[in-house]
Every structure is written in structure tokens, then in C-alpha cells.
N, C-alpha and C positions, 0 to 999 in steps of 0.2 A: 561449581560447589563438587566437595570432597567426595568419593566417593567410600571414604577410610573411615572408622573409627579406631579406639583404641581394641576394641575386641573383633568386627566384624573386617573385614574386606568388600562391600556391596557387588564391587563392579570385576568379583572372582563368578565366572558361569556355574554357576549350583544344577546339577540335575535333581532335583525334589524325589522324583520317585526313585529315583537309584538310591539316594538319602534317609528318604522314609523307609522305605523296604530293609537296609542296612541297617539303621539304628533299631529296628524290630528285631530283627535277627538276633543282633549282638546283645539283647535285650533276652535273649530266650534260651543265648547259650551262657548270659551270665548269669542268672539267676541259680539254676541251679549249683554252679559254684561257690556262691556267696554261700546262701545256705550250707554244704558240704561243709566249708570252711570255717563258717561260726558252729555248726554240733562240734565239729573237730576240736574246738578250742575249749567247747563247756557254754557257750553263748544260746542266748534265746537265739531260735532262727531270725527273727525277725529284726536282731543289730545286723545280719548279716546282710538284708535286702536293701538297711536303711543306709547301709553304708551304701550300697552298691548306688542307689540313688541320689547320693547326696554328692561321692566322691567322682559321679558321673557328670554329673549338671552344674557342678560346678568347675571340673576343669575342662569339662567343654567349652565353656562359654569364657571363662579369663586365660585359660590353658596356656602352654607356648606352644602350639600348635594345633593343627587341623585334624582331624583324623584319628585323632591320638585315644583311646576308651581307656579310662580309668574304673575303679570298681572295688569290692572289699575282696581284696587280695591276698592269696596264701602267704606270699613270700613275707610282707611286713604281719598278719594275722599270728602265722606260728610263734615270733616272738615273744607275743603275749601270753601265750597258755602257761605259761611257769606263774605267771602275775596273775591270772585267774584262779589260779591253782590255790598261790598263798595269800590272795588278801582278796579276790574279789571282783567281782563290775564294774564297782566303782573306783576301782583303784584303776582298772582297763582307761573307762573313759579319763579320769584327769591324766593318765601316761600319752594316751592320742589326744588328748587336746595338746601337751605340752611338748610331744611330738612335732605339730602342727609349728607350734611358734621355733621347734629350732630349724623348721625347712624355709618357713619366710624370711628366718634371719639367713640361713646357706642364698638363698637368692638374694636378697637385700645386697646383699656385700661382695654380689656376683662371683660366688665360691664352685656354680657348677662348670664355670670352665676342666675343672681338675678331671673331666669325664676326659677329654680327651688323650689322658694320659692311659687310658685304655688299648692296648695294639691288636691288629685284626687277629692275632691266635687265641687271645683270652677274646675276643665278640665270637670268631666258630666257636669256640667250647664252652659259653656262655648260650648261644641261639641254641644249638646240638643238643647239650644239656638238658635245658630248659623243655625242647621237641619232646626231649623223652621221657620227663617229668609227667606233660601234660598227658599221654601216650598210656602211662603206667599210671596215671591217676583215673585215666580211664575202668580200668579193670577193677575197680571199686567198684560199679555199678552190677560187675556178674558175683555179687556178693546180695546173701539176704541175712535175716536177722532169722534164726530158730530155735526157739527156748533161750532166751535171751540170749545167745551165743552166734556172732559174726559166721556163716559157714558159702562157701561158694554155692551160686547155684550147679543145679544136675538136672540131668532127663530133660523133660518137654520145655521146662522154662527155662534152660540154656539156649537149647535150640533154637527156644523162639525169640529167645535177646538176639542172639548170634543173625539170624535171618536178618531180624529187624534191623542192625547196625550195619549187616551188609546190604540191604535194598537203598539204604539212607547213605552208602559211601559211594555205590552205584548213581545214585540221582548228582549225589555231587560230583562227582566225574563226568558223569556221559551229560545232564545237563547243558553247564556253560557252551558244546557243540553243538546243539538245538538252538541254544538263545540266550543271549547274557542281558534281557531286559529285567529279568529279574533275580534277585540272589540264589542260586542254589541252593548252598543250604537252609534259607526260605522255604522253595521248595521244596525239599527233602523230607522240613519238617513237619510241615502239611501235609504232601504225600503218608508219610508215614502215619501221623496221627488219623487221618480218614482209614485207614489200612485196618487202625487197632478196633476204633467207631467202628467200622464196618461191616467189619467183622466180628465183633466183642470177642478180639486177640487180649488173651491174660496175660500181661505184659505189668513189669516195673512201668509205677510211674512217678511223676516230682511231686503227690502227695505222700507217697512213701517214704519220702527224704524228711519231706517237714510239710505245715500248712505256711502256704504264702497268706493268708490273709490278715489282714492287720487295718491301723489307721499313718492318722498323716506322722510323719515322726513328731514324736512328743518334744516340747524344751524341756532341760534337766540339767540341772547348778549336778556336776558327781558330788557322792555324797563323802567325803573324805576330810578329815582334820587338817585345815590348811597351814602347817607344823615343818620346822625344816626335816623332823625325822620323816615325813610322808614322802617330802620331795625326791631325797636319801633314795626312799624306796620304789619311786617311778620314774626318775631323773634314767637311771643306765636304761632303763625298756626305751624310753621316749628316744633316745639318743641312739640306739640302736634302731629301732625301726625308722625314725628319722632318714640313718644310714641306708638301711635295707631299701626303704623304699625309694630315693631318691636315688640310686643306684640303678636301683631296675627302669624306675622314671624315664633318667635320661640314659639309657642301655636305650629302650624299647623307642625313643625321642629317635633318638643318633640312626635308630636300625627303618623307622617312617621316614627321617628323612632320606637316607639311602634307597629305599622303594620308589617313593614321588619325587625325588630328583629335584627336592625343597628343601628352606631351612626352616627347623624353626628355634626356637629362643629357651636357650634350659634357665634362664636367671627365673623368666618368668616362670616356666611350670614349676619352680616349686615353691614359687610365691601362690600358683593358686593352690598347690598339693597342701600344702601346709595350713592357706585357709579352709581346705577340705575337710582338711584332719580336726578342727578347732571347731567347724560347726558338725563333725564328728563325735568330738566328746562333750556336745551340750546337747547332740540332738538324738541321743544313743542306738551310733553308731561304733563300728569296731576300728573304723578308719579302715585305709588300703590304697593305694597308688596304681599308675599304671597298670594294665595288664596283656601282657602281649596276645597270650592267646586271641581274646576277645578285641584287639590293634588290630589281627593279622585278619580274625572275623571278617571287619570294619572293612579294609584295605582291600578284600578278595573278593564281596561284593560291588566293589566299584567306589567307595565313599570317600569323598576328598575335602568335605564341609565339615566346619564344625555342628551344622544339624543336624547328622546321624546320629553324634552322639548326645546332645540332649534329647533330642527323639529316643532316645534307645532309654535312658534313667527317668525321662515321663512316662514309658513306659513300665517298667517295675514299679513308678508308683501306680500309675491305673488299675495293673495287675493287684496292687497291694487290696486298692481302695474297695475294686469292683471286678477284679476277674479272674480271683481265686481259682471259684468251684470251676473255669474252664482251664486254667494253666494248670491246675491244680491234674487234670487228667492227662498231659501230654505224656507221652510215652519214652522216658530215658534214652531208650535205645537209639532214639532219633538225636537225641540232644550228644549222645557219646557217641555216632556217626559222626556228627559235625564234629566233635572233637579230636574225634583220630585225622581226618581228612586237614583236619586246623596241623597237630603234630607234624603230619608228612609235609605239608607246607612249608612249615617253620625250619626245620632240619634244612641246614644248609649244603646240598648236596654234592656243592662245586668243590669240597674241602677232600672229599674222595679223590678227587680229578688233580688237588692240586698238593695233593701230601708228599706227591714224591720230587713234590718242585722244589718244598718249603725246609728250611732248614731244620735238623732233626729236633734243635729247643724250642723252634716253636712248635713243631710238632707234639711235643712231650709239652707244652705246656696249654694249647689244647685241648689236648688227652687229659691233661691233670682235671682243669676247668672245668671238664663235661664229666669228670667222674663225680667232684665235688660236688654238682649241682644236682644231679642223679641220686647222688648214695647221702648228701645231707642236709638236702634241699634249704642251703645256705646261700643263698647268691652276693649277699653282700662278701663273704667267708673269700668263695669263688672267685674272684673278679678281685679282690685285694692281694690272693694270694698267687693268680696269675702274673697279675701286676708287679710284684715282687721282685718276682722269678725272672720277667721279662727284662726288671731294671737290674737285677743283679748280672743276669746275660750279657747285657748291655755295655755297663760298668767291666765286664771280664774282656768281654772283644776287643772295648777301649781301649784299656789298660796294656789289649799287647801294641796294640798301632801306636807310641810312642817310641821313639829312635833317633836316632843321634848321626851327623855327617860332622868329621874333625878332621880340620886342617889347620896346619902352622901356617901364617901369612911371612911377606919379607921383612917386616920386623920383627919377626921371631915369640909373638902371639897366639898362644892355642883358641881354636877357634871349636865353641859346639854348637850346630846348627838343631836347634832341637823342632819335631816332624810330632805331632801326633796330641792330644789334652793332655796336659798335666794337672792330675787330679787324687783322690782318694786311692784311689785302685792300680793308678801306675807309678805311684812316689818310690816305690822299692823299687820297679827295674829305672829311672830316672835317675837317682843314686848310682848304681852299679853302674853306670855308662864314662864315670870322672876315673880319669885317673890319675888320681892327686899328687902321690910320688913320684910320677913319669912325667906331667905334665911344667914347664915352664913358669916363670916368676911370674907372668900376668897370661890371665886367660878370661874370655867372651863367651857369654851363654849366649845364644840369640833367639829369639823365640818370635820372630816373624814369621815360624807358620806353626805356633801353636800357643796354647792360652792358661794363664794359672786360673783356674777354676775355683778353688776352696782353701778352708785353712790348712789343711794336709799337705795341699803344693806350697801352699808361704812357709809354713815348715819345713819345708823340704828342702827350698830356698835358703834357710837361715841354716839349716846346717851345711848346708852345701858350703854355703861362703863362710862359716866358721870354720871348719876341718880346711879348706884353703889358708883361712887368717893364721891358723896355729903353725901350719906348713908355713907359714912365713910369704904365702903367696899376695898374691891380690887379683880378685874376681868381679867381675863386672857381668850387670845382667842387657841385653841392651833388646831394643825391637819390643817393647810390652808392649800390647794393648789399652786401651784408654781405660776396661774396665777391670783387666789385670791392676794397672797400677792404683786404683781406683782400690783396691784390694788392699797391697800392699802400705797402700798411705791409712789406711784406718789400721793396721798392723801395727806401724812401727813405734808405740811403746816397747813392743818382746820382739819387735822383727828388725836384723841388721845384715842389710844387704845395701850394695853401693850400684846404682842405675846409672849408664848410658844417656842422654838423657836425649 
């Protein structure tokens, strides 16, 4: 009898205690973040918690790999702020549902493979930038509202907050040296919670952010007109949200693959994310994507199966339904300390050790991606710019590698043996290598160690052939690869070259 199903591998050894405790810890760290982003976007607070529950449960069961945690993430929510301000919450729900459809289509057509185009310097920049963003976002917890204005904590309140954060960080750092039976972050949260309750310490709690009490996510069809004009409004937001969510999700999936030394399924993750976002649109959720901080909390707690993600999402639902009075008293200092340690653990410190060994252009790309992530909070833009610059650098370096070995054989025929790829970046250098006026009447261009890559290369061959022809000389192309011959055959109506078969 098979021990595998389409969703679970029952042959996998699961540490149920670790998975349960990791799930509870993830839920504790996910709730304040989801609430904060919902409030930041102008959504009702529960919309953020519903998204955390729906995204977490659907992707934990159907997603592309165990260990990956999804929720109401800031990367996708930030995209929707402008739509919320201009058209309201109903249009947001419609956009979230449409984004889900786009993500499912990307998964069905197996387009997730394009994340492989993200080079390592971009990954370093993305991870390091995200670590800084996670750290800086925790500074918001050191602010309070006085007379309707947000101000920094001061005096006893500030020292209390700093002290409790320091205690949390110390526990997370030291406890694993004592025991790994229980996640250190959960122990830290419980200990700091007990200190605050036991000594009656006045400090900021989850309730100070928003109420977490509510009911089961209600079914709700977005109240928007079913018109083309409505579609024109939501489509750009939906497309950007889908791309941002998948970019962050697939990069996080790759990161988990590296940490666990296993392989996930990117296309399946796309379909799971899309399905979850469609449900979000119809069940009062703000949508989301995989959350790298919570995923790292999960992995650092020892979780490696799908159970922890399921436990985390169900824990959030139970808190919404029944546990709000208790969870509302959790000190934000404990959650802030855990997230600070996550930021420290997320940062690729190895990038400092290899920085002197990396090419200068890779260092530039990594720093640029990190800065865009930090200052613009736009992961998709950061990765896109990093990939484009890396591609241009690669094209430039490849263009410099084309060269030609020239000689005249015993028959008086001049040979040009081409080395390196012939493509849009190298065609100028390629054309400059030919001495048309000085060459004999017959020339052979040998592509045994080269490859014709694109339309620019084909056009360059046409130009060279045409110039020799006008000079009354014959030029032939030899040893073209099969794919190069296919390109020339497809372009034969506009390209006139002579081949040696």
C-alpha cells in the first residue's frame, strides 16, 4: 500500500511535538504582522487575520513544499493600498480574487521555472534587504499614539520595552544551548508573558494594535459592478500583486530548498497561492503570499512537515474565535524580540566573507537589490532590476569573448574560425573582424566553435554576405549547429547566405 498521496507523504518521519510547537510559535509571530499590515493599508484588522488563516491553511495542505508558511504578507498588501484609497474594500477583494486566477494560470502553464533566472547576487541582495526590512519594521513597536499623533516611546516605557526585548533575544539565543526540545522563540514569548503578568509590568500589548476577536470568515461576493471598466481598474493591481506574491513565494521556496536540502514544486506552489487568494477574495481576506520571516521561524523551530503550517493557521482561527482575551495581553516586546532574532538569522552573513572574492558587478547588483528592497519595499522591482542588470552584464562579458582565427589554406581560400557566441551584443565586434577589401575571392566562415543565437546574429551574417557579394567575392558558412541552421531556414525569405552542408 502506498504511503504517499498527492498532498502528504506519510512515510516521512514527523516529530509531532516539534511540529505542534513550531506551528503555535509561527501563529504568535504572524498575527501582529498581519494586523499591522491590515491597519497600514486601511483595512479592518480582522481582514488581516482572515488572510493569515486562509493563506496558511490552503498553502500548508496544497502548497509546493512542507515548511513554507504563507499569510497576509506586507509585500502584496502594499500593492493594494492605492486601490483601497481610490475605490474601497470591495474592489480590493475583487483584485485579490483576480490575482489568484492569474497565479493559478502561471502554475498551470508551468511558468514558475523563470525564477531560476534569478542569479545568486540577486538572492543575496533580496535576503539581506529583507532582513533589514524585518528589523526596521520592528522599530514601529517603539512608538505610541499621543493626542492622535504617533511618537516614540520615552522614559520608563522605552526602557521597559527595551528590557523585555533584550530578555526575549537572550532567551532565543541561549535556550537552544540548554535544550532543543521546545522552540526557543516560543519559550521566550511564554517567559516574557509570564514576567509581564507576574510583576504587573505596564507595556504595549497586542490589544494596543487592534482587537483580534471575531467569528469564522464569512462568505462574501465582492460588491463591484461586473463591467469592463471595473476590470480595467482592478487588473493592474491584480497583475502586480500576483507577480509580487509569486516572486516572493518562489524565492522563499528556493531559500527553504537550500536550508532543508530538499526540492519543492514551484508550479504547485503557484496554484496553491492562487487558490488561497481566490478564497481570500470571497471570504473577507486581504490576500497574501509566503512569508519569509515566519517561514524561518518555522524552520528554526525544527519543523520540516506540513503539519506546522496547518497548526499555525488553525491556531490563528481558534484565537479569533475563542482566545482573543488571552492573546490580546501578549506583550509586543516578546514578539518584537523574536522578529529581531529572525532578522539576524535571515541575513546572509557569508556575503561579507565572499565580498572580496566576487566580481565587482555582482557586488554592485547585490547591494542595489538590497537598497531597493529596503527603501522601496518593492521586492518584485528589486529582483527585476537585479536580473536585468545581471543579464546586461552577462551579455557584455559574452560579447567581449567573440574572436576569430584567420588563415589562408593551400587553395588560396581564407578561413575565419569564429569562437564565442554570436548574438545581439557581439555582432558589432564580429563584423569588424572581416577584411573584405584585402580578402581573396573565396572566404569560408567556420562556426564549429560558435553559435548563431538570435535575429541580430542572422542579420549580421546577411550583411557580411552582402558586402562580400558586392565586392565580387564569394563567402560561405560552415559547421553551423542544428539550431543555428533552423534559425537561418526560418529567415530564408529575408536572409541571403550560402552554406556548406
